[in-house]
C-alpha positions, 0 to 999 in steps of 0.5 A: 343029586347033583355032585359037587367038588370042593376045595377045603383048607387041609385044617378045615378039612380035617375038622370036617372028617373029626366032626362027622366021624364023631357024629357017626356020619360021612363027610358029605352028610356033614358038609349037607348039613352045615349047607342046610343049617346056613341056608336056615340061618341066612333065610331067617336072618332076611326074614327078620330084617324083612319083618323089621322094615315092614314093622318100621313102615307100619310104625311110621304110618301110625306115628302119622295117624296119632299126630293127626288124632292128636291135632284134632283132640287139641283142636280149639274148634272142637 
């Protein structure tokens, strides 16, 4: 496992210590869990954004196809 030195403002360090103590875990474990939670949240947000972009492209293509079918249905030649 890698070691990492982090400098925190005093008030944040105190809050980390208080919350870690309340959960009966070390400050390091608390910080690790916090980072894991943030990483998971960011991953999920990125995934939603990608799915939304794909959905919009698909929607745009579907609208184009629907328009083409509509033109065919309303064509007096048919």
